C-alpha positions as CSV (number, residue, x, y, z in Angstrom):
1,M,-7.8,2.6,-6.4
2,C,-10.1,2.0,-2.8
3,P,-13.4,1.4,-4.5
4,S,-14.7,0.3,-1.3
5,G,-11.8,1.1,1.0
6,V,-11.0,3.8,3.2
7,V,-8.5,6.4,2.5
8,M,-6.3,8.4,5.1
9,C,-3.8,9.9,3.8
10,P,-2.6,13.1,6.0
11,S,1.2,11.5,6.5
12,G,1.4,9.1,3.9
13,V,-0.6,6.3,5.3
14,V,-2.8,4.8,3.7
15,M,-6.0,2.5,4.8
16,C,-7.6,0.1,2.7
17,P,-9.4,-2.5,4.8
18,S,-11.7,-3.8,2.3
19,G,-10.7,-2.1,-0.9
20,V,-7.2,-2.5,-3.3
21,D,-4.7,0.3,-2.7
22,M,-2.2,0.6,-5.3
23,C,1.0,3.4,-4.8
24,P,3.2,3.3,-8.5
25,S,5.8,5.1,-8.2
26,G,5.0,6.2,-4.8
27,V,2.1,7.8,-6.3
28,D,-1.9,6.6,-5.0
29,M,-4.5,7.8,-6.3
30,C,-8.0,6.7,-4.9
31,P,-11.8,8.1,-4.6
32,S,-10.8,9.7,-1.1
33,G,-7.7,11.9,-2.7
34,V,-3.6,11.6,-3.5
35,D,-2.1,10.4,-1.5
36,M,2.2,10.1,-1.5
37,C,3.7,7.3,0.1
38,P,7.6,7.1,-1.2
39,D,8.9,6.5,2.2
40,G,5.3,6.3,3.9
41,V,3.5,3.4,5.8
42,V,0.7,1.8,4.1
43,M,-1.8,-0.8,5.7
44,C,-4.2,-3.0,3.4
45,P,-5.6,-5.4,6.0
46,S,-7.2,-7.5,3.8
47,G,-6.5,-5.1,0.6
48,V,-3.4,-5.8,-2.2
49,D,-0.5,-3.2,-1.8
50,M,1.6,-2.6,-4.4
51,C,5.0,0.3,-4.3
52,P,7.3,-0.4,-6.7
53,G,11.1,0.4,-5.2
54,G,12.4,-0.4,-2.3
55,V,12.8,-2.0,0.9
56,V,9.7,-4.3,1.9
57,M,8.6,-5.6,5.4
58,C,4.7,-7.1,5.7
59,P,4.0,-7.7,9.3
60,S,0.1,-8.6,9.6
61,G,-0.3,-6.4,6.3
62,V,1.4,-3.8,7.4
63,V,3.5,-2.7,4.6
64,M,6.4,-0.3,4.8
65,C,7.4,0.7,0.8
66,P,10.5,3.2,0.8
67,S,11.3,1.8,-2.5
68,G,11.0,-2.0,-4.2
69,V,8.0,-4.2,-5.7
70,V,5.8,-5.0,-3.0
71,M,2.5,-6.9,-3.2
72,C,1.1,-8.0,0.2
73,Q,-2.3,-9.7,1.1
74,S,-3.4,-10.7,4.5
75,G,0.1,-9.7,5.6
76,V,1.7,-12.1,2.7
77,D,4.9,-10.6,1.3
78,M,4.3,-11.9,-2.7
79,S,6.8,-9.6,-3.9
80,K,9.1,-12.6,-4.2
81,W,6.9,-14.0,-6.8
82,G,7.2,-11.3,-9.1
């Protein structure tokens, strides 16, 4: 859900500057469309990204979620906390 964010999903790239991005099962549903991010790049500078299934890299709010539970806010990987 990106109520206040801008969503761009031409190739698995989602940008949610002021919204909340949730990608369960690699499928992101936002007011601006549907994003498929099984192995795409999600950028949420001030939002929360959740992507169940794989390796997580979260530098400066940039989340790469090929597979695994990812919760990143402000570039901080909180997946280790459950």
